BALOBA-1460 file (C-alpha; in Angstrom, 3 decimals):
// residues 223
<rec num="1" residu="m" x="-1.126" y="-7.869" z="12.604"/>
<rec num="2" residu="s" x="-4.183" y="-5.888" z="11.578"/>
<rec num="3" residu="d" x="-5.610" y="-3.124" z="13.743"/>
<rec num="4" residu="g" x="-9.221" y="-3.388" z="12.562"/>
<rec num="5" residu="s" x="-9.262" y="0.203" z="11.361"/>
<rec num="6" residu="d" x="-12.197" y="0.254" z="8.959"/>
<rec num="7" residu="d" x="-13.825" y="2.735" z="11.312"/>
<rec num="8" residu="d" x="-14.834" y="5.181" z="8.555"/>
<rec num="9" residu="y" x="-17.416" y="2.653" z="7.434"/>
<rec num="10" residu="d" x="-18.958" y="2.558" z="10.901"/>
<rec num="11" residu="e" x="-20.345" y="6.062" z="10.412"/>
<rec num="12" residu="e" x="-23.961" y="6.001" z="9.334"/>
<rec num="13" residu="e" x="-26.013" y="8.690" z="7.657"/>
<rec num="14" residu="d" x="-27.981" y="10.803" z="10.124"/>
<rec num="15" residu="e" x="-31.740" y="10.595" z="9.623"/>
<rec num="16" residu="g" x="-32.417" y="13.683" z="11.705"/>
<rec num="17" residu="i" x="-33.350" y="15.816" z="8.697"/>
<rec num="18" residu="q" x="-35.860" y="13.138" z="7.625"/>
<rec num="19" residu="l" x="-34.838" y="13.216" z="3.947"/>
<rec num="20" residu="g" x="-34.894" y="10.251" z="1.603"/>
<rec num="21" residu="s" x="-37.831" y="7.847" z="1.648"/>
<rec num="22" residu="y" x="-39.515" y="5.896" z="4.425"/>
<rec num="23" residu="e" x="-42.104" y="3.132" z="4.546"/>
<rec num="24" residu="g" x="-43.354" y="1.951" z="7.898"/>
<rec num="25" residu="e" x="-45.101" y="2.697" z="11.127"/>
<rec num="26" residu="r" x="-45.431" y="6.107" z="12.755"/>
<rec num="27" residu="n" x="-46.713" y="7.383" z="16.101"/>
<rec num="28" residu="e" x="-49.431" y="9.973" z="16.717"/>
<rec num="29" residu="d" x="-46.902" y="12.768" z="16.226"/>
<rec num="30" residu="g" x="-45.984" y="11.481" z="12.781"/>
<rec num="31" residu="e" x="-42.559" y="10.278" z="13.883"/>
<rec num="32" residu="r" x="-41.067" y="7.027" z="12.646"/>
<rec num="33" residu="h" x="-42.021" y="4.584" z="15.381"/>
<rec num="34" residu="g" x="-42.141" y="0.783" z="15.218"/>
<rec num="35" residu="s" x="-41.041" y="-1.216" z="12.171"/>
<rec num="36" residu="g" x="-39.951" y="0.551" z="9.018"/>
<rec num="37" residu="k" x="-37.565" y="0.798" z="6.085"/>
<rec num="38" residu="a" x="-35.723" y="3.936" z="5.034"/>
<rec num="39" residu="v" x="-33.640" y="4.822" z="1.990"/>
<rec num="40" residu="l" x="-31.266" y="7.630" z="2.970"/>
<rec num="41" residu="p" x="-30.133" y="10.483" z="0.675"/>
<rec num="42" residu="n" x="-26.688" y="8.934" z="0.166"/>
<rec num="43" residu="g" x="-28.180" y="5.600" z="-0.934"/>
<rec num="44" residu="d" x="-27.700" y="3.733" z="2.349"/>
<rec num="45" residu="t" x="-30.697" y="1.785" z="3.677"/>
<rec num="46" residu="y" x="-31.997" y="0.903" z="7.112"/>
<rec num="47" residu="e" x="-34.624" y="-1.689" z="7.922"/>
<rec num="48" residu="g" x="-35.684" y="-2.317" z="11.485"/>
<rec num="49" residu="q" x="-37.097" y="-0.727" z="14.600"/>
<rec num="50" residu="y" x="-37.654" y="2.973" z="15.319"/>
<rec num="51" residu="e" x="-38.592" y="4.863" z="18.448"/>
<rec num="52" residu="k" x="-39.738" y="8.489" z="18.265"/>
<rec num="53" residu="g" x="-37.972" y="9.136" z="14.985"/>
<rec num="54" residu="t" x="-34.627" y="7.431" z="15.624"/>
<rec num="55" residu="r" x="-33.260" y="3.956" z="15.048"/>
<rec num="56" residu="s" x="-33.915" y="2.049" z="18.287"/>
<rec num="57" residu="g" x="-34.206" y="-1.704" z="18.723"/>
<rec num="58" residu="i" x="-32.959" y="-4.325" z="16.264"/>
<rec num="59" residu="g" x="-32.168" y="-3.296" z="12.718"/>
<rec num="60" residu="t" x="-29.957" y="-3.715" z="9.662"/>
<rec num="61" residu="y" x="-28.061" y="-0.811" z="8.120"/>
<rec num="62" residu="r" x="-26.634" y="-1.400" z="4.630"/>
<rec num="63" residu="f" x="-24.082" y="0.936" z="3.107"/>
<rec num="64" residu="k" x="-24.573" y="1.814" z="-0.561"/>
<rec num="65" residu="g" x="-21.143" y="0.608" z="-1.638"/>
<rec num="66" residu="s" x="-20.461" y="-2.356" z="0.610"/>
<rec num="67" residu="g" x="-20.698" y="-3.336" z="4.258"/>
<rec num="68" residu="k" x="-23.555" y="-3.657" z="6.686"/>
<rec num="69" residu="y" x="-24.424" y="-3.748" z="10.368"/>
<rec num="70" residu="t" x="-27.082" y="-5.939" z="11.973"/>
<rec num="71" residu="g" x="-27.841" y="-5.596" z="15.661"/>
<rec num="72" residu="d" x="-29.036" y="-3.359" z="18.457"/>
<rec num="73" residu="y" x="-29.631" y="0.379" z="18.262"/>
<rec num="74" residu="v" x="-30.339" y="2.930" z="20.978"/>
<rec num="75" residu="g" x="-31.074" y="6.551" z="20.120"/>
<rec num="76" residu="g" x="-29.850" y="6.190" z="16.545"/>
<rec num="77" residu="k" x="-26.497" y="4.637" z="17.483"/>
<rec num="78" residu="k" x="-25.152" y="1.096" z="17.437"/>
<rec num="79" residu="h" x="-25.484" y="0.131" z="21.085"/>
<rec num="80" residu="g" x="-25.714" y="-3.395" z="22.474"/>
<rec num="81" residu="q" x="-24.911" y="-6.567" z="20.538"/>
<rec num="82" residu="g" x="-24.315" y="-6.510" z="16.807"/>
<rec num="83" residu="t" x="-22.319" y="-7.729" z="13.822"/>
<rec num="84" residu="f" x="-20.543" y="-5.442" z="11.346"/>
<rec num="85" residu="w" x="-19.415" y="-6.741" z="7.937"/>
<rec num="86" residu="y" x="-16.696" y="-4.428" z="6.587"/>
<rec num="87" residu="p" x="-16.062" y="-3.757" z="2.872"/>
<rec num="88" residu="d" x="-12.599" y="-5.375" z="3.021"/>
<rec num="89" residu="g" x="-14.140" y="-8.710" z="4.069"/>
<rec num="90" residu="s" x="-13.396" y="-8.477" z="7.783"/>
<rec num="91" residu="r" x="-16.114" y="-8.874" z="10.406"/>
<rec num="92" residu="y" x="-16.747" y="-7.863" z="14.026"/>
<rec num="93" residu="e" x="-19.235" y="-9.635" z="16.303"/>
<rec num="94" residu="g" x="-19.804" y="-8.316" z="19.780"/>
<rec num="95" residu="s" x="-20.645" y="-5.390" z="22.005"/>
<rec num="96" residu="w" x="-21.142" y="-1.780" z="20.886"/>
<rec num="97" residu="v" x="-21.430" y="1.425" z="22.907"/>
<rec num="98" residu="d" x="-22.329" y="4.732" z="21.216"/>
<rec num="99" residu="d" x="-21.345" y="3.496" z="17.729"/>
<rec num="100" residu="q" x="-17.990" y="2.074" z="18.835"/>
<rec num="101" residu="r" x="-16.667" y="-1.430" z="19.460"/>
<rec num="102" residu="n" x="-16.715" y="-1.463" z="23.229"/>
<rec num="103" residu="g" x="-16.873" y="-4.468" z="25.566"/>
<rec num="104" residu="a" x="-16.424" y="-8.121" z="24.594"/>
<rec num="105" residu="g" x="-16.204" y="-9.053" z="20.939"/>
<rec num="106" residu="v" x="-14.549" y="-11.091" z="18.189"/>
<rec num="107" residu="y" x="-12.890" y="-9.593" z="15.096"/>
<rec num="108" residu="f" x="-12.233" y="-11.752" z="12.025"/>
<rec num="109" residu="y" x="-9.564" y="-9.986" z="9.961"/>
<rec num="110" residu="v" x="-9.233" y="-10.154" z="6.186"/>
<rec num="111" residu="n" x="-5.860" y="-11.948" z="6.506"/>
<rec num="112" residu="a" x="-7.599" y="-14.695" z="8.566"/>
<rec num="113" residu="d" x="-6.188" y="-13.480" z="11.911"/>
<rec num="114" residu="t" x="-8.698" y="-13.383" z="14.773"/>
<rec num="115" residu="y" x="-8.967" y="-11.461" z="18.024"/>
<rec num="116" residu="e" x="-11.354" y="-12.406" z="20.806"/>
<rec num="117" residu="g" x="-11.481" y="-10.294" z="23.919"/>
<rec num="118" residu="e" x="-12.152" y="-6.850" z="25.307"/>
<rec num="119" residu="w" x="-12.480" y="-3.601" z="23.339"/>
<rec num="120" residu="y" x="-12.569" y="0.075" z="24.212"/>
<rec num="121" residu="e" x="-13.395" y="2.860" z="21.726"/>
<rec num="122" residu="h" x="-12.800" y="0.633" z="18.670"/>
<rec num="123" residu="l" x="-9.403" y="-0.655" z="19.924"/>
<rec num="124" residu="r" x="-8.271" y="-3.933" z="21.502"/>
<rec num="125" residu="h" x="-8.084" y="-3.047" z="25.191"/>
<rec num="126" residu="g" x="-8.047" y="-5.300" z="28.256"/>
<rec num="127" residu="q" x="-7.714" y="-9.084" z="28.164"/>
<rec num="128" residu="g" x="-7.767" y="-10.813" z="24.821"/>
<rec num="129" residu="v" x="-6.526" y="-13.628" z="22.588"/>
<rec num="130" residu="y" x="-5.031" y="-12.911" z="19.154"/>
<rec num="131" residu="t" x="-4.415" y="-15.789" z="16.728"/>
<rec num="132" residu="y" x="-1.990" y="-15.257" z="13.845"/>
<rec num="133" residu="a" x="-3.122" y="-17.216" z="10.797"/>
<rec num="134" residu="d" x="0.227" y="-17.349" z="8.996"/>
<rec num="135" residu="t" x="2.365" y="-18.626" z="11.892"/>
<rec num="136" residu="k" x="-0.388" y="-20.274" z="14.017"/>
<rec num="137" residu="a" x="1.049" y="-18.387" z="17.011"/>
<rec num="138" residu="v" x="-1.387" y="-17.241" z="19.702"/>
<rec num="139" residu="y" x="-1.053" y="-14.321" z="22.103"/>
<rec num="140" residu="h" x="-2.932" y="-14.523" z="25.415"/>
<rec num="141" residu="g" x="-2.636" y="-11.388" z="27.494"/>
<rec num="142" residu="t" x="-3.244" y="-7.720" z="28.110"/>
<rec num="143" residu="w" x="-3.886" y="-5.043" z="25.493"/>
<rec num="144" residu="d" x="-3.780" y="-1.262" z="25.787"/>
<rec num="145" residu="g" x="-4.906" y="1.091" z="23.033"/>
<rec num="146" residu="g" x="-4.775" y="-1.627" z="20.384"/>
<rec num="147" residu="q" x="-1.293" y="-2.890" z="21.284"/>
<rec num="148" residu="r" x="0.060" y="-5.766" z="23.333"/>
<rec num="149" residu="k" x="0.981" y="-4.214" z="26.667"/>
<rec num="150" residu="g" x="1.307" y="-5.900" z="30.059"/>
<rec num="151" residu="s" x="1.633" y="-9.536" z="31.070"/>
<rec num="152" residu="g" x="1.108" y="-12.086" z="28.351"/>
<rec num="153" residu="e" x="2.000" y="-15.397" z="26.742"/>
<rec num="154" residu="l" x="3.002" y="-15.864" z="23.110"/>
<rec num="155" residu="i" x="2.340" y="-19.518" z="22.275"/>
<rec num="156" residu="f" x="3.999" y="-21.429" z="19.419"/>
<rec num="157" residu="a" x="3.770" y="-25.057" z="18.263"/>
<rec num="158" residu="s" x="6.325" y="-26.520" z="20.690"/>
<rec num="159" residu="h" x="7.043" y="-23.717" z="23.154"/>
<rec num="160" residu="k" x="5.766" y="-20.430" z="24.499"/>
<rec num="161" residu="y" x="7.155" y="-17.156" z="25.777"/>
<rec num="162" residu="i" x="5.892" y="-15.811" z="29.124"/>
<rec num="163" residu="g" x="6.690" y="-12.241" z="30.075"/>
<rec num="164" residu="y" x="5.886" y="-8.557" z="29.760"/>
<rec num="165" residu="f" x="4.995" y="-6.718" z="26.570"/>
<rec num="166" residu="d" x="5.091" y="-3.027" z="25.696"/>
<rec num="167" residu="e" x="4.277" y="-1.338" z="22.377"/>
<rec num="168" residu="n" x="3.591" y="-4.797" z="20.899"/>
<rec num="169" residu="l" x="7.110" y="-6.053" z="21.757"/>
<rec num="170" residu="p" x="8.358" y="-8.336" z="24.555"/>
<rec num="171" residu="k" x="10.396" y="-6.268" z="27.036"/>
<rec num="172" residu="g" x="12.202" y="-6.996" z="30.292"/>
<rec num="173" residu="k" x="12.586" y="-10.337" z="32.027"/>
<rec num="174" residu="g" x="10.711" y="-13.393" z="30.853"/>
<rec num="175" residu="k" x="11.125" y="-17.050" z="29.994"/>
<rec num="176" residu="y" x="10.655" y="-19.552" z="27.215"/>
<rec num="177" residu="r" x="8.882" y="-22.716" z="28.294"/>
<rec num="178" residu="y" x="9.385" y="-25.749" z="26.095"/>
<rec num="179" residu="d" x="7.058" y="-28.729" z="25.780"/>
<rec num="180" residu="l" x="9.946" y="-30.989" z="26.796"/>
<rec num="181" residu="g" x="9.502" y="-29.674" z="30.340"/>
<rec num="182" residu="c" x="12.207" y="-27.043" z="30.727"/>
<rec num="183" residu="d" x="12.455" y="-23.253" z="30.990"/>
<rec num="184" residu="l" x="14.967" y="-20.818" z="29.527"/>
<rec num="185" residu="h" x="15.120" y="-17.562" z="31.474"/>
<rec num="186" residu="g" x="16.295" y="-14.323" z="29.957"/>
<rec num="187" residu="e" x="15.584" y="-10.699" z="29.236"/>
<rec num="188" residu="y" x="14.406" y="-8.742" z="26.216"/>
<rec num="189" residu="g" x="15.965" y="-5.410" z="25.409"/>
<rec num="190" residu="v" x="15.198" y="-3.147" z="22.473"/>
<rec num="191" residu="e" x="17.549" y="-2.694" z="19.535"/>
<rec num="192" residu="e" x="17.064" y="0.231" z="17.153"/>
<rec num="193" residu="v" x="17.669" y="-0.816" z="13.553"/>
<rec num="194" residu="n" x="17.919" y="1.409" z="10.477"/>
<rec num="195" residu="e" x="15.848" y="0.088" z="7.607"/>
<rec num="196" residu="e" x="16.705" y="1.662" z="4.275"/>
<rec num="197" residu="d" x="13.959" y="2.783" z="1.961"/>
<rec num="198" residu="r" x="14.777" y="0.805" z="-1.176"/>
<rec num="199" residu="d" x="12.299" y="2.809" z="-3.262"/>
<rec num="200" residu="n" x="14.007" y="6.098" z="-2.501"/>
<rec num="201" residu="e" x="17.666" y="5.923" z="-1.541"/>
<rec num="202" residu="d" x="17.821" y="9.700" z="-0.977"/>
<rec num="203" residu="e" x="15.505" y="9.563" z="2.031"/>
<rec num="204" residu="d" x="16.794" y="8.889" z="5.532"/>
<rec num="205" residu="a" x="16.563" y="5.302" z="6.697"/>
<rec num="206" residu="a" x="13.641" y="4.590" z="8.994"/>
<rec num="207" residu="v" x="14.529" y="3.668" z="12.566"/>
<rec num="208" residu="v" x="12.539" y="0.725" z="13.915"/>
<rec num="209" residu="q" x="12.688" y="-1.073" z="17.235"/>
<rec num="210" residu="k" x="13.363" y="-4.796" z="17.331"/>
<rec num="211" residu="p" x="13.460" y="-7.017" z="20.424"/>
<rec num="212" residu="q" x="16.870" y="-8.374" z="21.461"/>
<rec num="213" residu="w" x="16.912" y="-11.561" z="23.609"/>
<rec num="214" residu="n" x="19.633" y="-12.122" z="26.205"/>
<rec num="215" residu="t" x="19.780" y="-15.511" z="27.923"/>
<rec num="216" residu="l" x="20.227" y="-15.488" z="31.714"/>
<rec num="217" residu="g" x="21.413" y="-18.866" z="32.936"/>
<rec num="218" residu="e" x="20.872" y="-22.322" z="31.481"/>
<rec num="219" residu="l" x="17.850" y="-24.468" z="30.737"/>
<rec num="220" residu="s" x="16.097" y="-25.560" z="33.912"/>
<rec num="221" residu="l" x="13.543" y="-28.284" z="34.479"/>
<rec num="222" residu="v" x="9.987" y="-27.178" z="35.188"/>
<rec num="223" residu="t" x="9.067" y="-28.066" z="38.762"/>
């Protein structure tokens, strides 16, 4: 699962020093105001609306290497609705606040996964739906700081798991509901597993947490 962490490319060159070149409208004070196009010292470009010297309104910012943003600006920052195309091929469409993904939006990851839901300070946070391209599984539920945390459902082709998640893993009591019309109740614990580093046998094995399912009772019909 990707975390959408191309945030370094979200940072845009500051035009406060007024270097580079500019073609466009100005106000009576000589400030960039209205429609214009700027080439910044680092080779990035911006074409769109200005207000009193700063990017404000609708515009397109293109990075010299790769990647671009098209959408709303307020006071020189991405703020409002906009789309960001990242250099790795991923894309975010949605709400921005002070240059960060914040509010409702959709992220299309380079591995073909998608997330649609709420964001806070660049991270998945709140209610959202994550679709895994390789397994076709879908998670509907709560996110906190970019991780699955809280009540949620993990849906597969012929069944789904309903329960609580923490640190991306199912934890505590929950149930599997099968399309045949029956439930299997149980509880997830956490098992710590040592995974050896095959590239360097001298290093200590990494300890990772894996969910451990314990069945409580038998299959019961859904009523």
